[in-house]
Structures are given as C-alpha cells and as structure tokens.
C-alpha positions in Angstrom: 8.1 -29.9 -43.1 9.9 -28.4 -39.9 7.7 -26.7 -37.1 8.8 -23.4 -38.0 8.0 -23.8 -41.5 4.5 -25.2 -40.6 4.0 -22.2 -38.2 4.9 -19.9 -41.2 2.1 -21.2 -43.4 -0.2 -20.9 -41.3 0.7 -17.3 -40.6 -0.9 -16.8 -44.2 -3.8 -18.7 -43.9 -7.0 -16.3 -44.0 -8.2 -14.4 -41.4 -11.2 -13.3 -43.3 -13.9 -15.8 -44.8 -14.8 -14.8 -48.5 -18.7 -15.7 -48.0 -19.1 -14.5 -52.5 -22.0 -11.9 -51.8 -23.7 -15.7 -50.7 -27.3 -14.9 -48.7 -28.3 -18.4 -46.9 -31.2 -16.2 -44.6 -34.0 -17.8 -46.4 -35.6 -20.8 -45.0 -38.8 -20.6 -43.0 -40.8 -23.6 -44.2 -44.7 -23.2 -44.0 -44.7 -25.8 -40.4 -42.0 -23.3 -38.9 -44.5 -20.0 -39.2 -47.5 -22.2 -38.4 -45.1 -24.3 -35.4 -44.5 -20.2 -33.9 -48.4 -19.0 -34.4 -49.4 -22.2 -32.2 -46.3 -22.4 -29.3 -47.4 -18.3 -28.6 -51.3 -19.6 -28.3 -50.2 -22.0 -25.7 -48.3 -20.1 -23.6 -51.4 -19.2 -20.9 -50.6 -22.9 -19.9 -47.2 -22.7 -19.6 -45.1 -22.2 -16.1 -41.3 -22.4 -18.0 -40.0 -22.2 -21.3 -36.8 -24.7 -21.9 -34.7 -22.6 -24.6 -32.4 -25.0 -26.3 -29.6 -24.5 -28.3 -25.8 -25.1 -29.7 -23.1 -24.8 -27.2 -20.6 -24.3 -29.7 -22.9 -21.2 -30.7 -23.6 -20.1 -27.5 -24.4 -16.0 -28.5 -25.5 -16.4 -32.6 -27.9 -18.2 -33.7 -31.0 -18.1 -31.8 -34.1 -16.7 -33.0 -35.0 -13.8 -31.9 -38.7 -13.9 -32.6 -39.0 -16.4 -29.3 -37.7 -13.3 -27.3 -41.1 -11.8 -26.7 -41.7 -15.9 -25.2 -39.3 -15.8 -23.2 -40.2 -12.4 -21.6 -44.0 -13.4 -20.7 -42.5 -16.8 -18.9 -39.6 -17.5 -16.9 -37.2 -19.2 -18.8 -33.9 -21.5 -18.8 -31.7 -21.6 -21.7 -30.1 -25.0 -22.2 -26.3 -25.2 -23.9 -26.7 -28.8 -25.4 -23.4 -30.9 -26.8 -21.4 -29.5 -24.3 -19.2 -32.7 -25.5 -18.7 -31.1 -28.7 -17.8 -27.2 -27.3 -15.0 -25.8 -26.2 -15.9 -24.3 -22.8 -12.5 -23.4 -21.2 -13.9 -20.3 -21.1 -17.3 -21.3 -19.6 -17.2 -18.3 -17.1 -16.8 -15.8 -19.9 -19.5 -17.4 -21.9 -22.2 -16.9 -18.7 -21.1 -13.3 -18.2 -21.7 -12.6 -20.9 -25.2 -14.1 -21.3 -26.2 -12.5 -18.0 -24.9 -9.2 -19.5 -27.7 -9.6 -22.4 -30.1 -10.8 -19.6 -29.5 -14.4 -19.8 -29.2 -15.6 -16.0 -30.8 -19.4 -16.1 -28.1 -21.2 -17.8 -27.2 -25.4 -17.9 -25.3 -27.1 -19.7 -26.0 -30.6 -21.2 -24.6 -33.5 -23.2 -28.4 -34.5 -23.6 -27.1 -38.2 -25.5 -25.4 -39.5 -22.7 -27.0 -41.6 -20.8 -26.3 -40.1 -17.6 -25.8 -36.3 -17.8 -25.4 -35.4 -14.2 -26.5 -31.8 -15.7 -30.1 -32.9 -16.7 -30.5 -34.1 -12.7 -29.9 -30.1 -12.1 -32.9 -29.2 -14.2 -36.1 -30.1 -12.5 -34.7 -28.5 -8.6 -33.4 -25.4 -10.7 -37.1 -25.1 -13.0 -39.0 -25.5 -9.8 -37.3 -22.5 -7.9 -37.5 -20.5 -10.4 -41.4 -21.5 -10.9 -41.7 -21.0 -7.0 -40.2 -17.3 -7.3 -42.8 -16.7 -10.4 -46.3 -15.4 -9.7 -48.1 -18.5 -12.0 -51.3 -16.3 -12.5 -54.3 -18.6 -14.2 -52.3 -21.6 -13.3 -51.4 -21.0 -9.3 -54.3 -23.7 -8.6 -52.6 -26.7 -11.0 -50.6 -29.5 -9.1 -49.0 -30.3 -12.3 -46.6 -28.0 -14.3 -46.0 -27.5 -17.9 -42.9 -26.7 -19.5 -42.9 -25.7 -23.7 -39.3 -26.6 -25.0 -38.1 -24.0 -28.0 -35.1 -23.4 -30.1 -33.8 -23.5 -33.7 -33.8 -27.0 -35.6 -31.6 -29.8 -34.9 -29.9 -28.9 -31.6 -31.4 -31.8 -28.8 -35.0 -30.9 -28.1 -35.9 -34.6 -28.6 -33.0 -36.1 -27.0 -33.6 -33.0 -24.0 -37.1 -34.5 -23.5 -35.7 -38.4 -23.7 -32.6 -37.6 -21.3 -35.5 -36.1 -18.7 -37.4 -39.3 -19.1 -34.6 -41.4 -18.5 -33.2 -39.7 -15.5 -36.8 -39.1 -13.6 -38.8 -41.5 -14.7 -36.6 -44.4 -15.7 -38.4 -44.8 -19.1 -37.1 -44.5 -22.6 -37.2 -42.6 -25.9 -40.9 -40.6 -26.4 -39.7 -38.4 -28.8 -38.0 -39.2 -32.3 -34.6 -38.0 -32.5 -33.5 -37.1 -36.1 -29.8 -36.5 -37.5 -31.2 -33.6 -40.2 -33.1 -30.4 -38.7 -36.7 -30.3 -39.0 -37.6 -34.2 -37.9 -40.1 -32.6 -35.2 -43.3 -31.2 -37.1 -45.9 -32.0 -34.9 -46.4 -29.0 -32.6 -47.1 -29.1 -29.0 -47.0 -32.7 -28.1 -47.4 -33.2 -24.2 -45.1 -35.4 -22.9 -44.7 -36.0 -19.3 -41.0 -36.3 -18.0 -41.5 -36.3 -14.3 -43.5 -38.1 -11.4 -42.3 -36.2 -8.3 -43.8 -33.5 -8.8 -45.7 -33.9 -12.1 -44.0 -32.0 -15.0 -45.2 -32.1 -19.0 -43.3 -31.0 -21.5 -44.7 -29.3 -24.6 -42.5 -30.5 -27.4 -42.3 -28.2 -30.4 -40.6 -28.0 -34.3 -37.4 -26.2 -34.3 -38.0 -22.7 -35.6 -35.9 -20.6 -37.2 -35.9 -16.5 -37.9 -37.1 -15.8 -41.0 -34.2 -13.6 -42.2 -31.1 -15.0 -40.2 -28.9 -12.0 -39.0 -26.1 -12.3 -40.9 -24.1 -14.9 -43.7 -21.2 -15.6 -40.7 -24.4 -16.6 -37.9 -26.0 -18.8 -41.0 -22.6 -20.4 -41.5 -22.2 -21.3 -38.1 -26.3 -22.4 -37.8 -24.8 -24.4 -41.5 -22.0 -26.0 -39.6 -24.1 -27.0 -36.5 -26.6 -28.8 -38.7 -29.4 -26.6 -38.2 -29.8 -25.9 -41.8 -30.2 -28.2 -44.1 -26.7 -29.2 -46.0 -27.8 -29.0 -49.7 -29.7 -25.4 -48.8 -26.4 -23.9 -48.7 -23.9 -26.5 -50.5 -21.1 -28.4 -48.8 -18.7 -27.3 -50.3 -19.4 -24.1 -49.1 -19.9 -25.8 -45.3 -16.6 -27.7 -45.2 -14.4 -24.8 -46.6 -15.7 -22.5 -43.4 -15.4 -25.7 -41.7 -11.6 -25.4 -42.4 -11.6 -21.7 -42.2 -13.0 -22.0 -38.5 -10.6 -25.0 -37.6 -7.6 -23.2 -38.9 -8.4 -19.7 -37.3 -9.0 -21.9 -33.8 -5.7 -23.4 -33.9 -7.4 -27.0 -34.1 -5.5 -29.1 -36.6 -6.4 -32.6 -36.0 -8.2 -33.2 -39.3 -4.1 -33.5 -40.5 -3.6 -36.6 -38.6 -7.0 -37.7 -39.3 -7.4 -37.1 -43.0 -3.2 -38.3 -43.6 -2.0 -34.4 -44.7 1.4 -33.6 -44.8 0.3 -30.3 -42.6 -2.3 -28.0 -42.1 -4.0 -26.6 -45.2 -6.1 -23.6 -45.9 -6.8 -24.9 -49.8 -10.0 -26.6 -49.3 -9.5 -28.7 -52.7 -6.4 -29.7 -51.4 -8.0 -30.8 -48.1 -10.8 -33.1 -50.4 -8.5 -34.5 -52.6 -7.3 -35.8 -50.0 -9.9 -36.8 -47.7 -11.6 -38.5 -51.1 -7.8 -40.3 -52.2 -7.9 -41.7 -48.3 -11.4 -42.8 -48.3 -11.4 -44.2 -51.8 -14.5 -41.4 -53.0 -13.6 -41.2 -56.5 -15.5 -41.1 -59.7 -15.1 -42.1 -63.1 -15.6 -40.3 -65.5 -15.2 -39.9 -69.6 -13.0 -36.8 -71.0 -13.3 -36.0 -74.5 -9.8 -36.0 -75.9 -7.9 -34.9 -79.6 -7.6 -38.6 -79.6 -11.0 -39.6 -78.7 -12.8 -40.4 -75.3 -10.6 -41.8 -72.2 -12.0 -43.0 -69.2 -10.4 -41.1 -65.8 -10.4 -41.5 -62.5 -11.3 -38.2 -60.1 -11.9 -37.6 -56.9 -15.7 -37.1 -55.3 -14.9 -33.6 -53.9 -18.8 -33.6 -52.7 -18.6 -37.0 -50.8 -15.4 -35.7 -49.4 -16.7 -32.6 -48.3 -19.8 -34.5 -46.8 -17.6 -36.5 -44.6 -15.1 -33.9 -43.6 -18.5 -32.1 -42.3 -19.6 -35.1 -40.7 -16.8 -35.8 -39.2 -16.8 -32.1 -37.4 -20.3 -33.0 -36.2 -19.7 -36.0 -33.9 -16.6 -34.1 -32.8 -14.1 -36.4 -34.2 -11.8 -33.1 -35.2 -11.9 -31.2 -31.6 -14.0 -29.8 -29.4 -14.6 -25.5 -30.9 -16.3 -22.6 -29.9 -17.6 -20.7 -33.2 -18.5 -17.7 -31.4 
C-alpha cells in the first residue's frame, strides 16, 4: 500500500479511547493499607523520602496519599525506566514538575549494570538533607531514607542498583515482574558506607481510588495493576490506541502487518498467526461437530503487552 493511502487511513484512527463505562479504580489489598500505616509511623526515623515512579507517566498515577509524607520530609522524585520512555521533551517534564512543587528529580534506569545517574543520587540526597533541619535525628551520623511508590515501578531495582554502585555488593531485594512482590514492610537495607545510609524498603501502595479511568489504564499498561483485574484485551486495545496516537508504528514490522491498524482484533489475529498462538475448538454445525483452529486472542494480547513493557515497541510518553 502506498504511503499516502496509509497516512489517510491513520487519519481516521480513534482520537479518543472508549472506556465503555469501565471502572478500574478499586485495587487496594489489605497489605497496602497496612503498609501505608507503618510507613507513616516510621517517618520520625527518616531523613528523606525517595519516591520512585515510571518515567513513561511522570505526571499521572502517583499516589496523592504520599503527599503528607512528602510534605513532612525532604523528597526526591526518581523517574525510573527512562530507557522505555520518550524523553525528547525532558525540560518540559522538569518544568511542569517544578510548577507542581517537585524540584528534586532524577531519571534512572535501575536495571542497567552501570547507571551513571544512580551515582548522582547519594550526593544529591546529602545536599538536600544538609539544607534541611534534622530535628530529632541531628545527633545521628548515619542516614535513613524511605523508598515509596506505586507497585512495580522499580523500588527493589533501585535498592539493588544503589548497593552495586556504592557498596559493590549484589542483590538485597527481590525483583519481581508483577506488582505486589514486596509485601514485607520497612525492611532496613544498607546502600552506602561513606556516608552510612540505610534504605527502608516498602511495599507498593496504590491510591484507594485512582483519579480517572485513563490514569488507571496507564497504570495497568505499565504493569502497576495486575493484568487480570483490568483484562488483557482492554489493556492491549488501549496500547494499540496509544501507539497509534503517538505515531509509534514499530508493531507493524514486528508482527508482519501490512500497515498500521486501529482494529485490535485484526492486530491480535496477526500476532496469534505469526507466533502460532492458536487453539482448536469444536463447532456444532447442522451436519455434525467439526474441529476448527482459531487464533488465541488472549495469548496474543499478552505477548503484545509484554513486548511494550520490554521496550520492543519503541520509547513512549503516555502523559
């Protein structure tokens, strides 16, 4: 198909996503409520909070319930997974965050063996703490930081990266691909020798009510809400809508489509055929039962979503 025809087709794509009256705003397991309570109780022993969030959605999806925590202590916002984010407008992001009162921001890729930005974190934190009264912790020669954030944004990866960088030691915190891995609250882990710095690892805590369905979909797409609570089919459709809206068409080549498409069923069918994700079902007809092979749309949706989360569909900015 010629380029002008493809462009004409793309112009007809959705400009608004139809959420169909869905509500993805209720996922607040008991360990989250308990975790938030314990975090608040431990604030008096903390010098600074490190809030870690997904760089692909720097403005939305952060838990507003952290705000009282952030107001009480010095705060650094770490935007992780920068390797997956389109940061071509990084200055705009920083300016908007500053307007919202967030002045200390660091972009990281904590899964990298050597992340140069991680080296900046300890000096940055020490500078911030040095310019803030420590009150009851004034006599302490060691420092305590609390890591907070919604699930699956890389809190454990951050701790492990800090230990690699500053202590030359390996993993201290389990890293999981699914939200909700860290359930034990307030585990104290050393991440620096000079100065002596400990981190309190905390479980991911989502707000009890997510601000909008659109924000909920972004969180789900980035793996912050368990897939089955939203549905792989709707997440995959929102992913297709987002990629098309951003002009990111690498899925076309990856899955051997002829051109970009706005039809999720069409795309998933191609993915299923290419990856041989099919299933045999029995169909009842007037002349008897026959076995037919059909695409496994759920398996195809799962692959499409995973490809996005691994960065195989390009760098994106969802906000």
